[in-house]
N, C-alpha and C positions, 0 to 999 in steps of 0.2 A: 210519898218519899218519907221514908225512915227518918227522923229529927234524932241523930244521938251522938255521944262522946265517942267515936270512932278511932281507932288507929289507923293512921294513914302509913301507907307504903310509897317510898321514897322513890321518884322515878330513876329508876336504874337503867344505864345505855346497858343493851344487851347485847353490846361489843364489848369485849372484855380489853382486846388491843387488836390493832389492824398495822401488818406492814407492804410494801407495795408502792405501787402495783409494777411487777417484774416482767420485764419485755412487751409488756403493753397488754399484760392481764392483771386482772388483780385490784384492787387492792386482796390480801389474806386475811381473813378475819377470825378470832380464838371467839366463839362466843360463850354465855353462859349455859345455855341447851346442849351446847357440842360437848362443853367441857364435863357436865353431869351425865351423858354417854358415855362419855372415857370412865369418868369415875365409877361409871356403873360397871363396864366392862373390866377394867383392871381388878376389881374388888369380885368380879365374878374368878374370874383367872387365880386369882389369889385363893380363895376358897375353894375352887376346883381343883387347884395342885396341891392343897395338903390333904384333899380324898384321895390322890393319883395315887400314892403307894401302896393304895391298899384294895387296889383294882390293875386289872390286865391290862392297864388301859397304860400306852405312853406318852408324852410329853408331846411328840410330835402330833402325836393323834389328838389326843387333846385341845389341842391348838388351833390343827385343822378344825376340829369339831366348832370351836366358838366362835371361827371366824365365818365358817357358814351360818351360824346362828347371828353373827352379829350382820351379815348381807341381808340374811331373815327378815331382823328387825328394818332396817335401814327401806329395803324396795318394798316390803310386806306393808311396813306401815306408811309408804307414800301411796301405794297401789288402792291400800284399804282406805284410805282418807277420800281420794277423790273417789270410790267404789259408795262407800257408805254417806258419806257428807258433802260432797261436792261433783255428781256426777255431769249434773247440767252444766259445769264449766268445762269439763270434760268435751262434751258432744257439741260445744260452739267452739272450742280449740281443743283437738288432742291432745296438742305441742304441751298444753297446762300439767298434763301426768309429769312433764318431765322441771318443769318451774318448782323445786323444791325450794328454792331460796324467799320464793312467797309463804314460805309457811305452809303448814299442814299433814299430820302424822295420827296416825289413827291404831291406838294400843292393839284392836282387834286386828285388824291387818297386822300389824308385825306380829302378832302371835299367832296367824296363822304361817305366814314368812318364817316365822323358827320352827312351825311345826314343818313345814315342808321340807328345810332346809336339811334339820334333824332326821328327818324320813328318807333324804337322799342322800345323804354321809350314810346314816346306817346300812344302807340301801350298797353303796359301792364298798362298804367293808363288811358287808356281810353279817350287820350285826343285830340285837332285837332291837327293833322301834320304839319299843313299849319301853325295856331297859337303858337305853339312850333319855327317852324323855324322861324314866325318874331320877336321870342322873341331873340332866339340864333343871331339871323343876324348882328344886327347891335355890337357885340360884338367880330366878327371873325378877324375885320379888325387891333385890337390889340398884338393879336397874331402873327396875318401876319407880324407884322410892326417889333415884339420882331424879328420873325423868321429870317428879313431881315439883321438889325441891327447883329444879330449873324454871319450872314453870311457873312459881311464886316469885321467880329473884326476875322475870321478866313481866309478871305482872297478867300476864292471862289465864285461859281458862278459869275465873273468877266464878264464888260461888252466887248465889241469889243472895237478893235483899234481905237484912238481919239486922234485930237489935240485940245480938247478943252482945255482952261485954269484950269479946276477941273479935269482933268482926273489925273487915279493915276496909278502910278508902284506894280503891286501887286506880291511880292515875288515868288509863283509857277506858273506864266503864264508868263514868260520871259521878255524883258528888253524893250518888246512896253507898251507906254502908252494908258491907258483903259477906257472906263467909267466907274463908279462906281457905274454902274446897280443894285448894291446892295439898295443903299441909293434910285433910282428912285423907286425902288419896296417900299420902305421903303416908302416916302413921298407919292406915288398915292394910292400902294395897303392896305396902314396902316394909314395914318392920314388922305388924301383925302378920302379916302371909309368911313371909320369913320365917319367924320363928315356928309358925304351926308346923311348916312343912320341914324344917331343919329340926324339929323333935320327931314328926313321925316317923322321918325317914331317917333315924339313928336306930330303928331296931329293924329288923328283917321285916318285910310284906310283901304281898303279893305283886307279880311284876304289872306294872301298869296303874298300880293302886295312889303312888306318888303324884304323878302325873295329872290323874283324874280329882285328886284332891286339889291339887293348883286351879285345873278347871272349876271347878264347884266355889273354890274360897274365892278366888277372883271373881267370880260374876256376881258370889253374893256382896261383897263389900261393892266393887263396882256400883251396883245396881243400887245401894244404900246410899252411897254417897251423889248418884244422880239426883237426889229428891235437893240436896244444897248446893248442886253445881247447878249454874244458868246454863239454862239450852241454848245451842247453838242458833244465833239469832235468825239466818237464814230456814232453818227447821221449825223451831219451836218445840211444842209439845203436839204427842198424836191427840184424836178424840179421845181415847184413854187414860190421858195422863200420865205416857207416860215417855219419856225421851228416845233419841236414838240410839244413846249409848245403853240404857234399858234393854230394848229391845233386841239388841244384840248380845246382854249379857243371856238372856234368856235360851240358848242354844245352846251355848257356854256352860251354862250350871246345867243343862240335861245332857250334856256329851259327858261332863264329869261325873255328874252322880253315876249315869250309865256304864262310864269304866270301873268304877269303883265296882260296881256290884259286880260286872263281869271280871273283874280281877277276883275279887274275892270268891268266887263262884266258879270259876273255873283256871286260875295261874293259883299255881301253889306257892304257898310261901318259902321265900329262900333266904337260905341259909347259907350265910356268904361274909365273909369279914368287910367287908366294905361298909362305910359306915351310915351308907342311908339302907342297906338292903336292898339293893337292886341285885341282880346276876352281875357278874363282869359283864361286857358286850360279846364277849367270846364265847361266851359261854350260854346264851341262850339263841334262840333262833326262830323263836316266835313273834 
């Protein structure tokens, strides 16, 4: 056990307030993590709206697209957690999949959910899937960063034991001082990744390159932070010394790098008035 003078995270009720019950249902509670999801969604919508006048998109199409993506985050995040982190619980009781109130969301599952949602909406609208991906990719880190702040407030997904001066003692993690890995993820996967993608997409780029950079960037940052984050207790580390999160990042990084190479080799640089350099969804069919 590391004996150091560490910061202590106060025990914060995960429920901000609750009302009800109503008609035998409830009570209805607003949780910090849910609030962070809402903040991320609203911020993403605001930024997307600022770019909207320079695209052939309508506000209704933007709202529909983001709604699809929001569903993709929730459904994909839950399915991904059950599949990647708690499949044995699902085999014991298939209804576990729907017990969202017990917790358990996976970013990698949420990412797959957003990819599927964007693909489905692009298919419906007969738009370019890669162009849609380029449009939404710079918006995703906002929600990621907000979610990590929610994890920190809840005192969950804490880091490994540490003697750094900014280590925290988390209420449910024992007396050991630990890395505040949630804040590392907020900084790298949220703030830094957003800045990189926003600046990169400010100039015309080959269609698909912005989405590829998101996959590569997130994969690299998450892989790094996993060395400071406590592995899931029921999974631990694999024999090669990597966590489940790191293993899931490897195909993500490969896919991102491959998409960037493909974009620069086979997709033309788009001369467009859109600030992120994508073609308008009605202008590209590839």
